[in-house]
N, C-alpha and C positions, 0 to 999 in steps of 0.2 A: 572789624565792627559789630556794634551790638545793637538789636533793637529793640526799642523799649515802648511802653505805653505812653501816650502822650499824655496823659491827666499826670503821670509819675513824675514828669516831666515841667509840670505848671502848668500847662494850658488848662483852662475851665472847659474841658468835652466831656466831662461825666454826665450824664443822664441828666443832673439837675443843675448842671452849669459850674460845677464847681471842679477844683483839683484836686490832686492829692501828692502835693510837690515832695519829693525825694531829692535831697541836697545832694547825695552821690549819684543820683542821676543827672542831675543838674552840671553836677561839675563835669560829668563824663560827656554830656552833649557840648559843653564850652571848649571842651579839648578836644572835639571833631571826633569820637569814639564812640559815639553812641547816635541813631536817630531815632525820633519819636514818630510814631503813630497811632492813630485812632483806628481799627477796626469798622467801630461802628460808624465812623462819619464816613470813611471810605465805604463802606456799604450803603449811604446814602441818606441817613439820619442826619438830624438837624441838631443844635444843644440850644435849649433844654428838649426832652425828650421824653415820654412817657417809660417807668422803668419796666425791663422785661426779665423774664427769668424763665430757665428751659424745664418745660413740662414734659414728663416721661421719659428721661435720663439724663445723660449728659453729652456736650459737644461731640462724642463720636454717635453717640444715637442720631444726634440731630445729623450728622453727615451720611449716614445711610437710612434715614428718611423715618427712623423708630420714635424719634422723639422731635417736639416744635419750641421754637421761641415765642413765648405770648406775651403782648405788654398786658399790664393789669387790669385794661379795658375788654380783653379778649381778643385784641387784632393779632393775627399772625405774621410776623414778621421773620419767620425763619428763614426766607430767601434773600433779606437784606443782610442777615448774620452771616450766610452763607456765600453773601457777595463781598462784604466787607474782608472775611476768612482768609478769601483764594487772594483779594489785592493786596492783605499782607504778606502771604507766601510769596507772591511773585517781587515783592520790594525785596522780602528777606532772602530770596534768592538772587535777584541783580545787584544788592549788596553784598553778598557773600558773607552774611553774617553769619558769627559762630556762637552768639547766644541771643535770646530773645529774653527779656525782664517785663512781664506784662502783671498788670492791676487783678489780686487775688480776688475770689468772688463775683467778677463779672462773668456776665452768658457769653461773653468773647473770651476773654482772658483769664479766668481762673484757671490753676494751674494743679490746684490740690483740692478746692473747694468750691463750691457755686450754692445760690438760694435753692432750694427744695422745689421751686414752682406755684409755692401757694401763696406767695407776697405776705409773710407771715416773720421775714426775718430769721428763718430756718437754716442753716448750711447744712449740706452733705458732702460727703467725699462724691468728688468730680471734677472736669474738666471744661472751661467753655469751648466755644464752636473754634475760634481762632487757633489757640492750643490743641487741641485734639488736629487739626490741619498741618500745624506747624509740625507736630510730633508724626504724624503718619508718613510727612515728609525728611525724618532723621534731623528735624531741629530741635535743638534743647532749649528746653522753655523752663524758668522759673519765675516765681512770686517776689516782689519786692521783698517777702520776708526773708527770703535767702539770698538777697543782693550780696551782704556779707561774705558769704562761699566763694562769689566770682574775683574777690579781689586780686588774688594770687594770679588771675589768669589776665587781668587787664591791666 
């Protein structure tokens, strides 16, 4: 079983109420090989919601208390991001997922790059909060950009 970001499955759950449909992921869900989750909705957010970025590091730093997740207005939403990550981990463990495909650049789901915390569209190397928690628990996380690499395993 593969866990995937809900937005990649075509669900309009991104901060701005849009989706990022990936046809391969949609096919995997239709074949019952994947399940979709949105860590941000699991954490208690609604759609649409204010954009948020990690300030002071990446998802690993958020988990250790060295960084925060801040909305554009300055509101600290760190706890909601951590809560969503914990719930996503619980689902991944319960479903015995083998791989996780998450939306790149997200403060929850980024697996290679995230935004730099200044709300200027600049990306930096780093992972989101959910990715960090999943990886800390031995679960392989990739972005939708790397989905092609999984084709032989699914």
